[in-house]
LUMKELO-193496 format. One record per atom (N, C-alpha, C): y, x, z; residue in three letters; residue number from 1. Coordinates in nm, 4 decimals. Layout:
((Y, X, Z), ALA, NUM)
...
//
This chain:
((4.8927, 8.3385, 4.6628), MET, 1)
((4.8893, 8.4801, 4.6364), MET, 1)
((4.7812, 8.5414, 4.7253), MET, 1)
((4.6971, 8.6216, 4.6638), THR, 2)
((4.5913, 8.6871, 4.7379), THR, 2)
((4.5475, 8.8133, 4.6647), THR, 2)
((4.4695, 8.8948, 4.7321), GLU, 3)
((4.4127, 9.0121, 4.6660), GLU, 3)
((4.3088, 8.9660, 4.5643), GLU, 3)
((4.2979, 9.0391, 4.4557), LEU, 4)
((4.2029, 9.0035, 4.3497), LEU, 4)
((4.0617, 8.9897, 4.4047), LEU, 4)
((4.0249, 9.0716, 4.5020), ARG, 5)
((3.8876, 9.0664, 4.5551), ARG, 5)
((3.8540, 8.9341, 4.6223), ARG, 5)
((3.9542, 8.8541, 4.6578), HIS, 6)
((3.9311, 8.7247, 4.7216), HIS, 6)
((3.9262, 8.6094, 4.6215), HIS, 6)
((3.9420, 8.6376, 4.4934), VAL, 7)
((3.9328, 8.5346, 4.3907), VAL, 7)
((3.7848, 8.5058, 4.3652), VAL, 7)
((3.7422, 8.3806, 4.3762), PRO, 8)
((3.6010, 8.3471, 4.3562), PRO, 8)
((3.5500, 8.3921, 4.2191), PRO, 8)
((3.4331, 8.4568, 4.2182), GLY, 9)
((3.3696, 8.4981, 4.0936), GLY, 9)
((3.4054, 8.6374, 4.0469), GLY, 9)
((3.5021, 8.7019, 4.1100), VAL, 10)
((3.5410, 8.8364, 4.0672), VAL, 10)
((3.4498, 8.9382, 4.1338), VAL, 10)
((3.3737, 9.0091, 4.0507), LYS, 11)
((3.2854, 9.1148, 4.0988), LYS, 11)
((3.2533, 9.2070, 3.9820), LYS, 11)
((3.2024, 9.3220, 4.0111), ALA, 12)
((3.1811, 9.4243, 3.9087), ALA, 12)
((3.0795, 9.3835, 3.8024), ALA, 12)
((2.9815, 9.3014, 3.8356), ASN, 13)
((2.8791, 9.2684, 3.7366), ASN, 13)
((2.9078, 9.1387, 3.6618), ASN, 13)
((3.0255, 9.0794, 3.6819), SER, 14)
((3.0598, 8.9550, 3.6137), SER, 14)
((3.1731, 8.9784, 3.5151), SER, 14)
((3.1536, 8.9327, 3.3934), HIS, 15)
((3.2581, 8.9414, 3.2924), HIS, 15)
((3.2972, 8.8018, 3.2450), HIS, 15)
((3.2624, 8.7001, 3.3232), ASN, 16)
((3.2850, 8.5620, 3.2819), ASN, 16)
((3.3920, 8.4911, 3.3623), ASN, 16)
((3.4535, 8.5557, 3.4580), THR, 17)
((3.5495, 8.4890, 3.5439), THR, 17)
((3.6789, 8.4618, 3.4678), THR, 17)
((3.7229, 8.3357, 3.4711), ARG, 18)
((3.8495, 8.2967, 3.4076), ARG, 18)
((3.9362, 8.2305, 3.5136), ARG, 18)
((4.0633, 8.2684, 3.5147), ILE, 19)
((4.1588, 8.2121, 3.6090), ILE, 19)
((4.2913, 8.1862, 3.5379), ILE, 19)
((4.3790, 8.1174, 3.6058), LEU, 20)
((4.5155, 8.1004, 3.5593), LEU, 20)
((4.5981, 8.2050, 3.6339), LEU, 20)
((4.6471, 8.3050, 3.5622), TYR, 21)
((4.7193, 8.4175, 3.6206), TYR, 21)
((4.8671, 8.3843, 3.6306), TYR, 21)
((4.9225, 8.4022, 3.7509), GLY, 22)
((5.0624, 8.3692, 3.7733), GLY, 22)
((5.1539, 8.4887, 3.7877), GLY, 22)
((5.1002, 8.6090, 3.7821), GLY, 23)
((5.1815, 8.7293, 3.7953), GLY, 23)
((5.1388, 8.8109, 3.9150), GLY, 23)
((5.1972, 8.9305, 3.9251), GLU, 24)
((5.1641, 9.0177, 4.0371), GLU, 24)
((5.2346, 8.9694, 4.1622), GLU, 24)
((5.1668, 8.9869, 4.2755), GLY, 25)
((5.2217, 8.9454, 4.4032), GLY, 25)
((5.2712, 9.0658, 4.4804), GLY, 25)
((5.3173, 9.0421, 4.5990), GLY, 26)
((5.3661, 9.1494, 4.6834), GLY, 26)
((5.4697, 9.0974, 4.7816), GLY, 26)
((5.5264, 9.1887, 4.8595), ALA, 27)
((5.6208, 9.1507, 4.9644), ALA, 27)
((5.7449, 9.0811, 4.9090), ALA, 27)
((5.7900, 9.1199, 4.7914), ARG, 28)
((5.9119, 9.0609, 4.7344), ARG, 28)
((5.8844, 8.9467, 4.6371), ARG, 28)
((5.7589, 8.9141, 4.6163), SER, 29)
((5.7224, 8.8095, 4.5217), SER, 29)
((5.7222, 8.6745, 4.5923), SER, 29)
((5.8124, 8.5868, 4.5528), THR, 30)
((5.8252, 8.4572, 4.6203), THR, 30)
((5.7484, 8.3452, 4.5520), THR, 30)
((5.6970, 8.3713, 4.4320), GLY, 31)
((5.6220, 8.2689, 4.3608), GLY, 31)
((5.5730, 8.3207, 4.2276), GLY, 31)
((5.4879, 8.2444, 4.1613), PRO, 32)
((5.4366, 8.2863, 4.0308), PRO, 32)
((5.5497, 8.3039, 3.9296), PRO, 32)
((5.5339, 8.4024, 3.8427), THR, 33)
((5.6349, 8.4288, 3.7403), THR, 33)
((5.5881, 8.3892, 3.6013), THR, 33)
((5.4600, 8.3548, 3.5873), GLN, 34)
((5.4045, 8.3146, 3.4584), GLN, 34)
((5.2839, 8.2253, 3.4826), GLN, 34)
((5.2269, 8.1750, 3.3769), SER, 35)
((5.1092, 8.0901, 3.3864), SER, 35)
((5.0262, 8.1122, 3.2609), SER, 35)
((4.9252, 8.1987, 3.2722), ALA, 36)
((4.8456, 8.2354, 3.1554), ALA, 36)
((4.6966, 8.2320, 3.1896), ALA, 36)
((4.6150, 8.1629, 3.1088), PRO, 37)
((4.4704, 8.1684, 3.1303), PRO, 37)
((4.4195, 8.3056, 3.0891), PRO, 37)
((4.3429, 8.3701, 3.1772), VAL, 38)
((4.2934, 8.5052, 3.1495), VAL, 38)
((4.1471, 8.5191, 3.1872), VAL, 38)
((4.0805, 8.6138, 3.1218), ASN, 39)
((3.9486, 8.6596, 3.1645), ASN, 39)
((3.9714, 8.7764, 3.2587), ASN, 39)
((3.8918, 8.7848, 3.3632), VAL, 40)
((3.8963, 8.8988, 3.4537), VAL, 40)
((3.7775, 8.9861, 3.4159), VAL, 40)
((3.8054, 9.1062, 3.3645), VAL, 41)
((3.7016, 9.1936, 3.3100), VAL, 41)
((3.6996, 9.3246, 3.3878), VAL, 41)
((3.5825, 9.3603, 3.4414), TYR, 42)
((3.5653, 9.4880, 3.5121), TYR, 42)
((3.5486, 9.5991, 3.4096), TYR, 42)
((3.6155, 9.7133, 3.4297), THR, 43)
((3.6146, 9.8216, 3.3313), THR, 43)
((3.5144, 9.9326, 3.3604), THR, 43)
((3.4358, 9.9230, 3.4657), ASP, 44)
((3.3419, 10.0275, 3.5078), ASP, 44)
((3.4138, 10.1508, 3.5607), ASP, 44)
((3.5429, 10.1441, 3.5802), GLU, 45)
((3.6215, 10.2552, 3.6339), GLU, 45)
((3.6924, 10.2141, 3.7623), GLU, 45)
((3.6485, 10.1045, 3.8233), GLY, 46)
((3.7116, 10.0550, 3.9442), GLY, 46)
((3.8354, 9.9724, 3.9182), GLY, 46)
((3.8615, 9.9404, 3.7919), LEU, 47)
((3.9788, 9.8615, 3.7558), LEU, 47)
((3.9361, 9.7308, 3.6907), LEU, 47)
((4.0234, 9.6333, 3.6967), TYR, 48)
((4.0002, 9.5032, 3.6361), TYR, 48)
((4.1134, 9.4739, 3.5390), TYR, 48)
((4.0774, 9.4238, 3.4219), ILE, 49)
((4.1757, 9.3870, 3.3208), ILE, 49)
((4.1897, 9.2354, 3.3228), ILE, 49)
((4.3123, 9.1873, 3.3295), LEU, 50)
((4.3407, 9.0445, 3.3176), LEU, 50)
((4.3870, 9.0240, 3.1751), LEU, 50)
((4.3005, 8.9632, 3.0942), TRP, 51)
((4.3133, 8.9640, 2.9486), TRP, 51)
((4.2936, 8.8252, 2.8914), TRP, 51)
((4.3773, 8.7875, 2.7957), ASP, 52)
((4.3649, 8.6596, 2.7259), ASP, 52)
((4.3044, 8.6859, 2.5885), ASP, 52)
((4.1771, 8.6494, 2.5654), PRO, 53)
((4.1143, 8.6766, 2.4366), PRO, 53)
((4.1742, 8.5958, 2.3219), PRO, 53)
((4.2351, 8.4821, 2.3515), ALA, 54)
((4.2932, 8.3994, 2.2452), ALA, 54)
((4.4121, 8.4689, 2.1787), ALA, 54)
((4.4886, 8.5430, 2.2569), THR, 55)
((4.6064, 8.6112, 2.2028), THR, 55)
((4.5902, 8.7626, 2.2032), THR, 55)
((4.4780, 8.8109, 2.2544), ASP, 56)
((4.4505, 8.9540, 2.2695), ASP, 56)
((4.5623, 9.0225, 2.3489), ASP, 56)
((4.6058, 8.9551, 2.4561), THR, 57)
((4.7119, 9.0075, 2.5421), THR, 57)
((4.6525, 9.0533, 2.6741), THR, 57)
((4.6851, 9.1753, 2.7144), THR, 58)
((4.6477, 9.2260, 2.8462), THR, 58)
((4.7666, 9.2056, 2.9385), THR, 58)
((4.7461, 9.1276, 3.0448), TYR, 59)
((4.8541, 9.0972, 3.1378), TYR, 59)
((4.8641, 9.1981, 3.2510), TYR, 59)
((4.7505, 9.2561, 3.2922), ALA, 60)
((4.7532, 9.3533, 3.4007), ALA, 60)
((4.6238, 9.4325, 3.4018), ALA, 60)
((4.6314, 9.5543, 3.4500), VAL, 61)
((4.5153, 9.6383, 3.4783), VAL, 61)
((4.5320, 9.6774, 3.6243), VAL, 61)
((4.4434, 9.6233, 3.7107), ILE, 62)
((4.4650, 9.6353, 3.8550), ILE, 62)
((4.3359, 9.6658, 3.9289), ILE, 62)
((4.3512, 9.7024, 4.0557), LYS, 63)
((4.2383, 9.7242, 4.1463), LYS, 63)
((4.2101, 9.5958, 4.2231), LYS, 63)
((4.0951, 9.5906, 4.2893), LEU, 64)
((4.0584, 9.4731, 4.3682), LEU, 64)
((4.1574, 9.4438, 4.4798), LEU, 64)
((4.2274, 9.5459, 4.5273), THR, 65)
((4.3197, 9.5268, 4.6389), THR, 65)
((4.4592, 9.4818, 4.5945), THR, 65)
((4.4827, 9.4723, 4.4639), ALA, 66)
((4.6131, 9.4272, 4.4138), ALA, 66)
((4.6306, 9.2786, 4.4436), ALA, 66)
((4.7502, 9.2416, 4.4859), LYS, 67)
((4.7803, 9.1008, 4.5122), LYS, 67)
((4.8320, 9.0363, 4.3850), LYS, 67)
((4.7798, 8.9159, 4.3578), ILE, 68)
((4.8226, 8.8406, 4.2407), ILE, 68)
((4.8426, 8.6937, 4.2790), ILE, 68)
((4.9224, 8.6257, 4.1984), TRP, 69)
((4.9311, 8.4803, 4.2049), TRP, 69)
((4.8259, 8.4282, 4.1077), TRP, 69)
((4.7468, 8.3320, 4.1499), TRP, 70)
((4.6424, 8.2797, 4.0633), TRP, 70)
((4.6102, 8.1365, 4.1038), TRP, 70)
((4.5415, 8.0687, 4.0154), ALA, 71)
((4.4916, 7.9341, 4.0424), ALA, 71)
((4.3645, 7.9155, 3.9610), ALA, 71)
((4.2855, 7.8170, 4.0003), HIS, 72)
((4.1687, 7.7820, 3.9198), HIS, 72)
((4.2176, 7.7307, 3.7854), HIS, 72)
((4.1468, 7.7627, 3.6810), LEU, 73)
((4.1825, 7.7186, 3.5468), LEU, 73)
((4.1541, 7.5688, 3.5346), LEU, 73)
((4.2506, 7.4903, 3.4889), PRO, 74)
((4.2260, 7.3466, 3.4704), PRO, 74)
((4.1100, 7.3236, 3.3726), PRO, 74)
((4.0327, 7.2190, 3.3944), GLN, 75)
((3.9157, 7.1911, 3.3102), GLN, 75)
((3.9530, 7.1758, 3.1639), GLN, 75)
((4.0707, 7.1204, 3.1328), ASP, 76)
((4.1074, 7.1021, 2.9932), ASP, 76)
((4.1445, 7.2331, 2.9245), ASP, 76)
((4.1596, 7.3397, 2.9998), ALA, 77)
((4.1943, 7.4701, 2.9413), ALA, 77)
((4.0716, 7.5593, 2.9220), ALA, 77)
((3.9546, 7.5121, 2.9646), VAL, 78)
((3.8326, 7.5914, 2.9522), VAL, 78)
((3.7733, 7.5706, 2.8137), VAL, 78)
((3.7595, 7.6766, 2.7326), PRO, 79)
((3.7122, 7.6631, 2.5939), PRO, 79)
((3.5605, 7.6609, 2.5820), PRO, 79)
((3.4939, 7.5670, 2.6507), ASP, 80)
((3.3480, 7.5608, 2.6444), ASP, 80)
((3.2975, 7.4607, 2.5421), ASP, 80)
((3.3837, 7.3773, 2.4903), ALA, 81)
((3.3406, 7.2729, 2.3975), ALA, 81)
((3.3071, 7.3331, 2.2615), ALA, 81)
((3.1994, 7.2853, 2.1983), PRO, 82)
((3.1676, 7.3357, 2.0649), PRO, 82)
((3.2730, 7.2922, 1.9638), PRO, 82)
((3.2765, 7.3596, 1.8509), SER, 83)
((3.3760, 7.3246, 1.7490), SER, 83)
((3.3466, 7.1861, 1.6941), SER, 83)
((3.4511, 7.1163, 1.6533), SER, 84)
((3.4350, 6.9802, 1.6054), SER, 84)
((3.3800, 6.9756, 1.4634), SER, 84)
((3.3786, 7.0888, 1.3928), SER, 85)
((3.3319, 7.0899, 1.2550), SER, 85)
((3.1799, 7.0918, 1.2446), SER, 85)
((3.1133, 7.1223, 1.3567), GLY, 86)
((2.9687, 7.1311, 1.3534), GLY, 86)
((2.9197, 7.2670, 1.3070), GLY, 86)
((3.0093, 7.3507, 1.2599), GLU, 87)
((2.9728, 7.4853, 1.2172), GLU, 87)
((2.9513, 7.5729, 1.3393), GLU, 87)
((2.8598, 7.6682, 1.3351), PRO, 88)
((2.8437, 7.7594, 1.4481), PRO, 88)
((2.9693, 7.8445, 1.4629), PRO, 88)
((3.0079, 7.8661, 1.5870), GLU, 89)
((3.1279, 7.9448, 1.6115), GLU, 89)
((3.0956, 8.0930, 1.6048), GLU, 89)
((3.1958, 8.1728, 1.5742), ASP, 90)
((3.1784, 8.3174, 1.5707), ASP, 90)
((3.1441, 8.3691, 1.7078), ASP, 90)
((3.0985, 8.4916, 1.7141), ALA, 91)
((3.0652, 8.5540, 1.8412), ALA, 91)
((3.1909, 8.5618, 1.9271), ALA, 91)
((3.1693, 8.5708, 2.0591), GLU, 92)
((3.2820, 8.5803, 2.1502), GLU, 92)
((3.3646, 8.7033, 2.1185), GLU, 92)
((3.4961, 8.6951, 2.1429), PRO, 93)
((3.5798, 8.8123, 2.1171), PRO, 93)
((3.5383, 8.9278, 2.2077), PRO, 93)
((3.5528, 9.0452, 2.1576), THR, 94)
((3.5178, 9.1641, 2.2340), THR, 94)
((3.6261, 9.1895, 2.3370), THR, 94)
((3.5845, 9.2177, 2.4603), SER, 95)
((3.6834, 9.2442, 2.5644), SER, 95)
((3.7440, 9.3809, 2.5450), SER, 95)
((3.8627, 9.4038, 2.5995), PRO, 96)
((3.9258, 9.5345, 2.5835), PRO, 96)
((3.8487, 9.6446, 2.6528), PRO, 96)
((3.7596, 9.6097, 2.7475), ALA, 97)
((3.6826, 9.7118, 2.8179), ALA, 97)
((3.5563, 9.7503, 2.7424), ALA, 97)
((3.5202, 9.6746, 2.6389), ALA, 98)
((3.3946, 9.6984, 2.5682), ALA, 98)
((3.3891, 9.8347, 2.5005), ALA, 98)
((3.5023, 9.8853, 2.4569), GLY, 99)
((3.5025, 10.0133, 2.3892), GLY, 99)
((3.5093, 10.1306, 2.4834), GLY, 99)
((3.5210, 10.1054, 2.6147), SER, 100)
((3.5359, 10.2140, 2.7119), SER, 100)
((3.4066, 10.2857, 2.7353), SER, 100)
//
């Protein structure tokens, strides 16, 4: 558990950071409550959205000082491999902050 600002790769000009989100942390939080791969997206308003583009689920909207449970995303969960059909893949999903 650490503040979001201490997660490697999280910064205002990066929209590519992916982590395994375990839930919000804090004084009463004794361990992760979930395990979800998320993109960390800066909203240009001082907030960060923890969002899963595969399910279009927003798990949290937090500040850099918010404590979260997190881990590095396992290599087998990173969707960097091209499609097996050989067809070009569609454009990346639009982040929830894109319309802001």
